[in-house]
C-alpha positions, 0 to 999 in steps of 0.5 A: 500500500503506497498511500498512508492512512490517517493513523499511519501518518507521522505525528507532527513534532510539538514545539513548546514556545512558552518555555524560555530558552536557557541558552538565550541571554537573560538580559533581553530588552523589553520589546514593548514600548510604553513611552511615546514621543508626544508627552504633555507640556505639563511637567506634573503629567509627564512625571506621572506618565513616566512613573506609570511606564516605569511601573509597567516595565518593572512589573511586566504589566501591559495595563495596571489597575486603579489600585496600582495607579494609586500606589504609583501616585502615592510614590510620587508624593500624592496625598489626599 
């Protein structure tokens, strides 16, 4: 029989892409860029935006919660 049946077909090799390559360097630059070149002219707004971006990069977060935003604001000295 020259024709392969479905059961006789070779199984494809599964490639696990979620695991990190141990041979790859660990200090890989972050691919996502949170900062944009169009920041506010107000220094307070730019300071808050930079602090939020730094938080996102440090904790590898794409989006932050309101609680995390409040933590960033209090770290800048905001108080009610």
